[in-house]
C-alpha positions as CSV (number, residue, x, y, z in Angstrom):
1,M,79.3,94.3,49.2
2,K,78.2,91.2,49.5
3,K,81.7,89.6,48.0
4,L,80.4,85.9,49.2
5,Y,78.7,83.9,51.8
6,I,80.5,84.7,55.5
7,S,79.4,82.2,58.0
8,A,79.1,83.5,61.7
9,V,82.3,81.8,62.9
10,A,84.2,83.4,60.2
11,L,82.5,86.4,60.7
12,L,83.5,86.4,63.8
13,M,87.3,85.6,63.1
14,G,87.5,89.3,62.1
15,V,85.4,90.7,65.0
16,T,87.9,90.9,67.2
17,I,90.4,92.8,65.0
18,S,87.7,96.0,64.5
19,L,87.2,95.3,68.1
20,N,90.7,96.4,68.8
21,A,90.4,99.5,66.9
22,Q,86.8,101.2,67.9
23,R,84.8,100.0,70.8
24,Q,81.8,102.7,69.6
25,C,79.4,99.9,69.4
26,G,79.1,96.4,71.7
27,T,76.8,94.7,69.6
28,M,79.9,92.5,67.9
29,E,81.5,91.9,71.3
30,H,78.0,91.2,72.9
31,L,77.7,88.7,70.1
32,E,81.0,87.2,70.8
33,H,80.3,86.8,74.2
34,Q,77.2,84.8,73.6
35,M,79.0,82.6,70.8
36,N,81.5,81.6,73.8
37,E,78.5,80.8,75.9
38,N,76.5,79.1,73.4
39,P,79.0,77.7,70.1
40,A,75.5,76.6,69.0
41,L,74.1,79.5,68.0
42,V,76.5,79.6,64.8
43,H,74.3,77.3,63.4
44,Q,71.3,79.2,64.1
45,M,72.9,82.2,62.4
46,E,73.3,80.5,59.3
47,A,69.8,79.1,59.0
48,V,69.2,82.6,59.2
49,E,71.7,83.7,56.3
50,E,70.4,80.6,54.2
51,H,66.7,82.0,54.9
52,T,67.7,85.8,53.9
53,R,69.9,84.5,50.9
54,Q,66.6,82.7,49.5
55,F,64.1,85.7,50.0
56,E,66.2,87.8,48.3
57,Q,66.9,85.8,45.1
58,T,62.7,85.1,45.3
59,N,61.4,88.9,47.1
60,N,59.6,90.5,44.2
61,G,59.9,94.1,45.6
62,E,56.7,94.4,46.7
63,R,55.8,97.2,49.3
64,V,54.8,96.1,52.7
65,V,55.1,98.8,55.9
66,I,55.6,96.6,59.1
67,N,54.7,98.2,62.2
68,I,56.7,97.0,65.3
69,P,55.1,98.1,68.8
70,V,58.0,99.4,70.8
71,V,58.7,98.6,75.1
72,F,61.3,101.0,76.4
73,H,63.0,99.8,79.7
74,V,64.1,102.9,81.7
75,V,66.3,101.2,84.4
76,Y,68.4,104.3,86.3
77,R,70.3,104.6,89.5
78,S,69.7,108.2,89.7
79,A,67.7,111.1,88.5
80,V,69.1,111.9,85.3
81,Q,69.1,108.5,84.3
82,N,65.7,108.4,84.6
83,I,64.8,109.5,81.2
84,S,61.6,112.1,80.4
85,D,58.9,110.4,78.3
86,A,59.7,113.5,76.0
87,Q,63.4,111.9,75.0
88,I,61.7,108.8,74.6
89,A,59.5,110.4,72.3
90,S,62.0,112.1,70.0
91,Q,63.7,108.6,70.0
92,L,60.8,107.0,68.6
93,T,60.5,110.2,65.8
94,V,63.8,109.2,65.1
95,L,63.4,106.0,64.2
96,N,60.7,106.4,62.3
97,N,62.1,109.4,59.9
98,D,65.3,107.1,59.8
99,F,63.3,103.8,59.0
100,R,60.9,105.8,56.2
101,K,63.8,107.8,54.6
102,L,61.8,110.7,56.1
103,N,64.8,112.0,57.7
104,A,65.2,116.0,56.7
105,D,69.1,115.2,56.4
106,A,68.3,112.3,53.6
107,S,68.7,115.3,51.2
108,L,72.4,115.5,52.0
109,I,72.8,111.5,50.2
110,P,75.1,111.7,47.7
111,S,74.3,111.7,43.8
112,A,76.1,108.5,43.7
113,F,74.1,106.8,46.1
114,T,70.8,108.3,45.7
115,A,69.5,105.2,43.8
116,V,70.2,102.7,46.1
117,A,68.8,104.8,49.3
118,S,65.9,102.8,50.7
119,D,63.0,103.6,52.8
120,M,63.1,100.6,54.9
121,E,59.2,100.5,55.3
122,F,59.2,100.0,59.1
123,N,56.9,101.7,61.7
124,F,57.7,102.0,65.1
125,C,54.5,102.4,67.5
126,M,54.6,102.8,71.9
127,A,53.1,99.6,72.8
128,Q,49.6,100.2,73.8
129,R,49.4,97.1,76.0
130,T,51.4,95.0,78.4
131,P,51.9,91.6,77.6
132,S,48.8,90.6,80.0
133,G,46.7,92.8,78.1
134,A,46.6,95.9,80.6
135,A,46.6,99.6,78.9
136,S,50.3,100.8,78.7
137,N,52.3,104.0,77.4
138,G,54.7,102.0,75.9
139,I,57.4,102.7,79.2
140,N,58.4,100.6,81.7
141,R,60.3,102.6,84.5
142,I,62.5,100.1,86.6
143,A,64.3,101.4,89.8
144,S,67.6,99.8,89.7
145,T,69.7,99.4,92.8
146,R,73.0,98.5,91.5
147,T,75.9,100.5,92.4
148,S,77.6,100.1,88.7
149,S,76.9,100.3,85.1
150,F,75.7,97.8,83.4
151,G,78.3,96.4,80.5
152,T,77.1,94.4,77.7
153,N,76.8,91.0,78.9
154,D,72.8,91.7,79.6
155,A,72.5,92.5,83.2
156,V,70.1,95.4,82.6
157,K,68.0,92.4,81.7
158,S,67.7,90.3,84.8
159,A,65.9,91.0,88.1
160,S,68.7,89.6,89.8
161,T,71.7,91.8,88.6
162,G,69.4,94.9,88.9
163,G,68.0,95.4,85.7
164,T,64.4,94.2,84.3
165,P,63.5,91.2,82.2
166,G,62.1,92.3,78.2
167,W,58.3,91.7,77.0
168,D,57.6,88.9,75.0
169,P,60.0,89.1,71.7
170,N,57.2,87.7,69.2
171,R,55.2,90.9,69.9
172,Y,57.3,93.7,71.0
173,L,60.8,95.4,70.6
174,N,62.5,95.4,73.5
175,V,64.6,99.1,74.1
176,W,66.6,99.0,77.4
177,V,67.8,102.2,78.3
178,C,70.4,102.5,80.9
179,E,74.2,103.4,81.8
180,I,76.4,100.9,79.8
181,G,79.8,102.4,80.9
182,G,83.0,102.4,79.2
183,S,83.1,103.6,75.7
184,I,80.1,101.7,74.5
185,L,77.3,103.9,72.9
186,G,74.5,100.6,72.9
187,Y,74.8,97.1,71.4
188,A,71.9,94.3,70.1
189,T,71.0,90.8,69.5
190,F,71.5,90.0,66.3
191,P,68.5,87.2,65.0
192,G,68.0,83.8,66.9
193,T,71.2,84.8,69.5
194,A,69.0,85.9,72.4
195,T,66.2,84.4,74.6
196,S,63.0,84.9,75.4
197,T,64.2,88.2,78.0
198,T,67.0,88.9,76.2
199,D,66.2,90.0,72.6
200,G,66.3,93.9,71.7
201,V,68.4,96.4,72.2
202,V,70.4,98.6,75.0
203,I,71.4,102.2,74.7
204,D,73.3,104.5,77.1
205,Y,71.2,106.8,78.5
206,R,73.9,109.5,77.2
207,Y,73.5,108.9,73.8
208,F,69.5,108.4,73.2
209,G,66.9,110.6,71.6
210,T,68.1,114.1,70.7
211,T,67.0,116.0,73.5
212,G,67.6,115.9,78.0
213,T,70.9,113.7,78.3
214,A,71.7,113.2,75.0
215,T,75.1,114.1,74.1
216,A,77.1,115.4,70.9
217,P,78.1,114.7,68.9
218,F,76.1,111.7,69.3
219,N,72.9,113.3,70.3
220,K,70.8,113.1,66.9
221,G,69.3,109.7,67.6
222,R,71.0,107.7,65.3
223,T,72.5,105.5,68.0
224,A,69.3,103.8,68.5
225,T,68.9,103.5,64.8
226,H,72.3,102.0,64.1
227,E,71.4,99.2,66.9
228,V,67.8,98.2,65.5
229,G,69.6,97.6,62.5
230,H,71.9,95.1,64.2
231,W,68.0,93.8,65.2
232,L,67.1,93.6,61.9
233,N,70.3,91.6,60.6
234,L,72.1,94.1,59.3
235,R,76.0,93.9,60.1
236,H,78.6,97.0,60.3
237,I,79.3,98.5,56.7
238,W,83.1,97.4,57.0
239,G,82.0,93.5,57.3
240,D,84.2,93.8,61.2
241,A,87.4,93.3,58.7
242,N,89.8,94.6,56.8
243,C,87.7,94.9,53.6
244,G,85.4,92.5,55.0
245,S,81.6,92.2,53.7
246,D,78.5,93.3,55.2
247,L,76.4,90.6,52.9
248,V,74.8,93.3,51.2
249,N,75.3,93.5,47.2
250,D,74.9,97.4,47.1
251,T,76.8,98.9,49.6
252,P,80.9,99.4,49.0
253,T,83.2,97.7,50.4
254,H,84.7,99.5,53.0
255,N,88.8,99.3,54.6
256,T,87.3,99.5,58.3
257,S,85.0,101.9,60.1
258,N,84.7,105.6,59.5
259,V,84.9,107.8,62.6
260,G,83.9,112.2,63.3
261,C,82.4,113.4,59.7
262,P,85.0,111.9,56.6
263,T,84.5,114.5,53.7
264,Y,83.0,113.0,50.4
265,P,84.3,111.3,48.6
266,H,86.2,109.2,50.9
267,Y,87.8,106.0,49.3
268,S,88.8,103.0,50.3
269,T,91.9,100.8,49.0
270,C,90.1,97.7,49.2
271,T,89.7,96.3,45.6
272,G,88.6,98.9,43.2
273,A,88.7,101.9,45.5
274,P,85.1,102.4,45.6
275,I,83.5,105.4,47.4
276,E,82.7,104.1,50.6
277,M,79.2,105.1,51.9
278,T,80.0,106.8,55.1
279,M,76.8,108.5,55.7
280,N,75.1,105.0,56.2
281,Y,73.9,104.1,59.7
282,M,75.9,101.2,59.6
283,D,79.2,102.7,59.7
284,Y,80.6,104.2,62.9
285,T,80.1,107.9,61.8
286,D,78.8,110.6,64.1
287,D,74.9,110.9,64.1
288,N,74.5,114.0,61.9
289,C,77.0,112.4,59.4
290,M,75.3,109.3,58.7
291,Y,71.5,109.6,57.1
292,M,70.6,106.2,54.9
293,F,70.1,102.8,54.5
294,S,70.3,101.2,51.2
295,N,68.0,98.7,49.0
296,G,69.8,95.4,50.1
297,Q,70.4,96.2,53.4
298,K,66.1,96.7,53.5
299,S,66.0,93.7,51.6
300,R,67.7,91.3,54.6
301,A,65.3,93.5,57.0
302,Q,62.7,92.6,55.3
303,A,63.6,88.9,55.1
304,L,63.0,88.5,58.5
305,F,59.3,89.0,58.2
306,A,58.7,87.1,55.6
307,A,57.1,83.5,56.3
308,G,59.7,81.3,57.8
309,G,61.2,84.7,59.0
310,L,62.6,84.9,62.7
311,R,60.6,88.0,63.4
312,A,57.4,87.3,61.3
313,A,55.5,86.8,64.5
314,L,55.7,90.6,65.0
315,L,53.1,90.5,61.9
316,T,50.2,89.5,64.6
317,S,51.1,91.5,67.3
318,D,48.4,93.8,69.2
319,G,51.3,95.4,70.8
320,C,50.7,98.8,68.9
321,T,46.5,98.8,69.9
322,A,45.5,99.9,72.5
323,P,42.9,97.5,75.1
324,T,39.0,98.3,75.2
325,G,38.3,99.5,71.8
326,G,41.8,102.2,71.8
327,T,41.0,104.2,74.6
328,T,44.5,105.1,75.8
329,C,45.9,107.9,73.8
330,A,49.4,107.3,72.6
331,I,52.1,110.5,72.2
332,P,52.3,111.3,68.1
333,T,55.6,110.3,66.7
334,G,57.1,110.6,63.8
335,L,56.5,114.4,63.0
336,T,58.0,115.6,59.3
337,S,57.9,118.8,57.3
338,T,56.9,119.1,53.9
339,S,56.8,121.7,51.0
340,I,58.7,124.1,53.1
341,S,59.0,127.8,51.0
342,T,59.4,131.1,52.3
343,T,55.8,131.2,53.8
344,G,54.4,127.9,54.6
345,A,55.0,124.2,55.4
346,T,53.0,121.1,55.4
347,L,53.7,119.4,59.2
348,S,52.6,115.5,59.2
349,W,53.1,113.3,61.8
350,S,52.2,109.1,62.3
351,A,48.3,108.5,63.0
352,A,48.4,107.6,67.0
353,S,45.9,104.3,68.6
354,G,42.6,105.9,69.8
355,A,42.9,109.5,68.7
356,V,39.7,111.1,67.9
357,S,41.6,114.2,66.9
358,Y,45.1,116.0,67.1
359,N,46.5,119.8,68.6
360,L,49.3,120.7,66.5
361,E,50.8,123.8,68.1
362,Y,53.6,125.7,66.4
363,K,55.9,129.3,66.8
364,T,58.9,130.9,65.7
365,A,62.0,129.5,67.8
366,A,62.5,132.6,69.4
367,A,58.6,133.0,70.9
368,T,57.4,131.4,73.8
369,T,54.0,131.6,73.0
370,W,52.5,128.9,70.7
371,T,50.0,129.0,67.8
372,L,47.0,126.1,68.3
373,V,45.5,124.3,65.0
374,N,43.0,121.4,65.8
375,S,43.6,118.6,62.8
376,T,41.1,115.7,62.2
377,T,44.1,114.2,60.1
378,T,47.5,113.6,60.6
379,S,49.0,117.0,58.7
380,S,48.1,120.4,58.4
381,V,49.2,123.0,55.4
382,I,50.3,126.1,58.0
383,T,50.8,129.4,55.7
384,G,51.2,132.9,56.9
385,L,55.2,132.1,58.0
386,T,58.2,134.2,57.7
387,A,60.9,133.7,55.3
388,N,64.1,132.5,56.2
389,T,62.8,132.0,59.6
390,A,63.6,128.5,62.3
391,Y,60.1,127.0,64.1
392,N,59.1,124.6,66.3
393,F,56.1,122.6,66.3
394,R,54.9,119.9,68.4
395,V,51.9,117.6,68.6
396,T,49.2,116.2,71.3
397,T,46.6,113.6,70.5
398,L,42.9,114.2,71.6
399,C,40.8,110.5,72.7
400,A,37.6,110.0,73.8
401,T,39.3,109.8,77.3
402,G,41.3,112.1,77.5
403,N,44.9,113.7,75.8
404,S,48.0,112.3,76.0
405,G,51.6,114.0,76.6
406,V,52.7,116.4,74.1
407,S,55.6,115.2,71.6
408,A,58.8,116.0,71.4
409,T,59.1,119.3,69.6
410,A,60.4,119.2,65.6
411,N,62.5,121.9,63.9
412,F,61.9,123.5,60.2
413,T,63.2,126.6,58.8
414,T,61.6,128.6,55.8
415,T,63.6,129.3,53.1
416,A,64.8,132.4,52.1
417,T,63.2,135.1,49.6
418,A,66.4,135.1,47.2
419,P,68.4,138.4,47.4
420,A,69.2,140.0,43.8
421,C,72.5,139.5,42.5
422,T,73.2,141.9,39.5
423,D,72.3,138.8,37.2
424,N,72.2,135.1,38.1
425,Y,73.6,134.1,35.2
426,E,72.1,131.0,35.0
427,P,72.3,128.8,33.0
428,N,75.9,128.4,32.9
429,E,76.6,124.7,34.5
430,T,79.2,123.9,31.9
431,R,82.4,125.5,30.2
432,T,80.8,125.5,27.0
433,G,77.5,126.9,28.2
434,A,79.1,129.9,30.0
435,K,77.8,133.4,30.3
436,T,79.5,136.2,29.3
437,I,80.7,138.9,31.9
438,P,82.4,142.0,31.3
439,L,85.3,143.2,32.1
440,A,86.9,145.3,34.7
441,T,83.3,145.4,36.0
442,N,81.7,143.9,39.6
443,V,79.1,141.1,38.6
444,S,76.8,139.3,41.2
445,A,76.1,136.1,41.4
446,R,75.5,133.3,43.3
447,I,75.5,129.4,43.8
448,S,72.6,128.3,45.1
449,S,72.8,124.8,45.6
450,S,75.0,121.8,46.5
451,T,75.2,121.1,42.6
452,D,75.4,124.5,41.1
453,K,78.7,125.9,39.4
454,D,79.0,129.2,37.7
455,Y,81.1,129.1,34.6
456,L,81.4,133.1,33.2
457,R,83.5,133.7,29.9
458,F,85.4,137.1,29.1
459,N,88.4,137.8,26.5
460,N,91.6,139.3,26.8
461,T,92.9,141.4,23.7
462,T,95.7,141.2,22.3
463,A,97.2,144.6,23.4
464,A,96.1,143.4,26.7
465,R,96.8,140.1,27.4
466,N,97.8,139.4,31.1
467,V,94.5,138.4,33.4
468,R,93.4,138.5,37.0
469,V,90.1,137.0,38.4
470,T,89.2,137.6,41.8
471,L,86.3,136.8,43.9
472,T,85.4,138.6,46.8
473,N,82.3,138.9,49.7
474,L,82.3,135.0,49.4
475,P,79.6,133.7,51.8
476,A,80.9,130.0,52.4
477,D,83.7,128.4,50.8
478,Y,84.4,128.7,46.9
479,D,87.1,127.8,45.0
480,L,88.1,129.2,41.5
481,Q,89.6,128.0,38.7
482,L,90.7,129.8,35.1
483,F,90.4,128.2,31.7
484,R,92.1,129.3,28.5
485,S,90.0,127.8,25.8
486,S,89.3,124.1,26.9
487,T,92.9,124.2,29.0
488,S,92.9,125.2,33.1
489,V,95.8,127.2,33.6
490,G,95.4,128.2,37.4
491,I,93.5,127.1,40.5
492,S,92.6,129.2,43.5
493,Q,91.6,127.0,46.3
494,N,91.9,128.6,49.7
495,G,89.9,127.7,52.9
496,G,88.6,130.3,55.9
497,T,88.9,133.1,53.6
498,T,86.0,135.3,52.0
499,S,88.4,136.1,48.8
500,E,89.8,134.2,45.8
501,S,92.0,135.6,42.9
502,L,94.1,133.8,40.1
503,I,96.8,135.8,37.8
504,Y,97.4,134.6,34.5
505,N,100.4,137.0,33.0
506,N,101.5,135.7,29.5
507,T,102.0,136.5,26.2
508,L,99.6,134.3,24.3
509,A,97.2,136.0,21.5
510,A,93.4,137.0,22.6
511,T,91.2,134.7,23.5
512,T,88.2,133.0,25.2
513,Y,89.0,132.7,28.9
514,T,86.2,131.0,31.7
515,A,85.8,131.6,35.2
516,Y,84.7,128.2,37.1
517,V,83.5,129.5,40.4
518,Y,82.1,126.5,42.6
519,G,81.5,124.8,46.5
520,Y,84.4,123.2,47.8
521,N,82.8,120.1,49.0
522,G,79.3,121.2,47.2
523,A,79.4,124.1,49.8
524,F,77.2,126.6,48.8
525,N,74.8,129.7,50.2
526,A,71.1,130.4,48.4
527,T,70.5,133.9,50.2
528,S,74.1,135.1,49.3
529,C,75.6,136.6,46.3
530,Y,79.1,136.4,45.7
531,T,81.3,139.1,43.7
532,I,83.3,138.3,40.3
533,R,85.7,140.9,38.5
534,A,87.5,139.6,35.3
535,E,90.3,142.3,34.6
536,I,92.9,142.3,31.5
537,S,96.1,144.2,31.3
538,G,98.7,145.1,28.8
539,S,101.3,145.2,32.0
540,T,101.8,142.5,34.3
541,F,99.7,142.1,37.1
542,V,101.4,141.9,40.6
543,R,100.6,139.7,43.4
544,Q,98.6,141.4,46.0
545,S,98.2,139.4,49.1
546,S,98.8,135.9,50.0
547,E,95.2,134.8,48.9
548,E,96.3,135.5,45.0
549,V,97.9,132.6,43.0
550,E,100.0,133.7,40.0
551,I,99.5,131.7,37.6
552,V,103.0,132.1,35.2
553,N,102.5,130.8,31.3
554,A,104.3,128.0,30.6
555,E,105.7,130.0,27.4
556,L,107.6,132.0,29.8
557,S,109.3,129.0,31.3
558,S,112.7,127.5,30.0
559,E,111.7,123.8,31.1
560,P,111.5,121.6,28.7
561,L,108.3,119.7,29.8
562,Q,106.1,121.3,32.5
563,V,103.2,120.3,34.1
564,Y,100.7,122.5,35.9
565,P,98.1,123.7,37.8
566,N,100.4,122.3,41.0
567,P,98.6,121.3,43.2
568,S,96.2,120.0,40.6
569,N,92.3,119.4,41.1
570,G,92.6,116.7,39.3
571,V,92.7,118.3,35.4
572,L,96.3,118.3,34.7
573,N,97.8,120.2,31.9
574,I,101.5,118.7,30.6
575,R,103.2,120.7,28.0
576,L,106.3,120.2,26.1
577,Q,108.3,122.4,23.6
578,P,108.3,120.3,20.4
579,E,109.8,121.3,17.1
580,G,107.0,119.3,15.7
581,D,104.2,116.4,16.1
582,I,105.4,114.0,18.5
583,N,103.5,111.0,20.2
584,Q,104.8,110.4,23.7
585,T,104.1,107.9,26.4
586,V,103.0,109.3,30.0
587,E,102.9,107.3,32.6
588,V,101.7,108.3,36.4
589,Y,103.5,106.9,39.3
590,N,102.4,107.0,42.9
591,H,104.5,107.6,45.8
592,L,105.1,103.8,46.3
593,G,106.2,104.0,42.8
594,Q,103.6,101.7,41.1
595,K,102.2,102.9,37.8
596,V,98.6,103.9,38.2
597,E,97.8,105.8,35.0
598,S,99.4,105.6,31.1
599,Y,98.7,107.3,28.3
600,E,99.8,107.9,25.0
601,L,99.7,112.0,24.0
602,S,100.4,113.5,20.5
603,F,102.4,117.1,21.1
604,T,102.5,119.4,17.8
605,K,104.5,123.0,17.9
606,D,100.9,124.8,17.7
607,M,99.4,122.5,20.0
608,P,102.0,121.9,23.0
609,A,99.8,120.9,25.2
610,V,97.4,118.1,26.6
611,E,95.2,117.9,29.5
612,V,94.4,114.4,31.8
613,Q,92.1,114.1,33.9
614,L,93.3,112.3,37.4
615,N,90.1,112.5,38.5
616,D,89.3,108.7,39.2
617,L,93.1,109.1,41.9
618,T,92.5,109.5,45.7
619,D,94.7,112.6,46.8
620,G,98.2,112.7,47.5
621,V,101.8,113.1,46.1
622,Y,102.3,111.8,42.0
623,F,105.1,111.6,39.8
624,I,104.5,112.1,36.1
625,R,107.0,110.5,34.2
626,V,107.3,111.6,30.4
627,F,109.2,108.9,28.0
628,D,109.4,109.5,23.8
629,G,111.7,106.2,23.3
630,E,115.1,107.3,24.4
631,Q,114.6,110.7,27.2
632,V,112.9,110.4,30.4
633,Q,111.5,113.5,32.7
634,T,110.2,113.6,35.6
635,R,108.0,116.0,37.4
636,R,106.3,115.6,40.7
637,I,102.9,116.8,41.5
638,L,100.6,117.5,44.5
639,L,96.5,115.8,44.0
640,K,93.8,118.0,45.9
641,K,90.6,117.5,45.0
């Protein structure tokens, strides 16, 4: 969130706080070292920020894809550190996918952020020529005599300390791969802070690419995506300070860095309690839990390539073009799969310099033999595949004077043929649009996507008023909520089980009930059905196992105030026992005694229960305080959404 302009000096004041808590990325530590060595760099960084602000004010949003030649300097002290060409190709594929929003996991971006998720419009190619004009494959291997790891102070960028200097940063993005050591995964130089031989990105060989030495949970190539983001002037999303600013106007304010795989939605306790964009590449989450840049971040990065920008010289680089007419064959990158169906897919890749055609090979993941298809374009439509099956594919460039090496292997899985449920009962996405199911009958239905939810309706009778709803054969973590008309009367949320059940014993007259079935945290299974059974009885249903939750109707309680269900998923019913029509003040307090919500509610003898929504509150313990001007009643609840 862009709160205000922060100078580089002010930013550094927050760096020390952040680094003490998390040492995964060494960029800010490296920047601090640079500032100590050359305090004048602060003025250069302020000039970059001024140029960025002017670009953001005048940018008309014109789409321009920027090609960046990359040279990978592999500085190794042992055979295992001398990573393979295929591992390097896998990293280039990740960079191209992530910066063009072609990554498969972009489909996981929450709906709250889809409008700002960005195609950054950067393409990365392996350098096809050296600074002197000789042909190159974009890989510079250096056997080092250094006896220790390189650290974050640019030792890997100097021959005198066992490394190698970078190529001209006005023509190439330099990426050094080495053993950094400690807990550092990588670090980068911000625009305007490095020399002609030290500008670029450094990645530890254990956290590079998607194959070979890549080590979980940092084995999806996102360390390089994160560090190249710094090289493109992107800050950590939490601004390296508590509730700090990353100078971007469409990213939420974060408390601090997030690690691991936070459960969505993850709320900040900063002003306004926004949902944090934990899946942003500039957070500290695991590789498989970061999968987006924002439009504001794109604007900052693209500003570097506008007239007067510090990386604008790269626009005229010939690094992506092979010498002597393009006779050097480049390994294909940017492998993607789209239009995936039960029997086919479209497989694509980025154009390689000097290509005459391409050999595409594909196979099932379990097979050892590849099927070969030649293509004169950068895509091919594959048919005749098997449903619900994992496939591998790879591509080789064919040039006039020879062939390239084989690309990194990419993967996709064909969609499954949906099984026949008793009735899909769709559409049934809302309580008012619920589909009716028969009583005392096993019904099969399906949660087919992360946004799918099932509302299923039935009625009890005057003679059989007690209700039981049971879910069995759950293929994922599904939860169950029961509504009587529009009032929630119970919820069952059990993790790690294949069943859920609710019992609602009551003395109320016959009415309509709705069972609400949904996936916890968007869980779903598009290929498997679950079973739901609704039953009514004149006899009391008895709890059968720890998985069943018995809900006792408020009419059976002598308490003057009932608050249910407890725990609550955000929908809360407040029930009194009024003799007539009354108005009461209902207040919600957090565990610190701070009032966070307040309502003026009306209760009647005929309608003694009122529903309130607590969806804006974070999970935790709260106190419900009801006050009619004379008497105060308080109940404790647990909010667990």
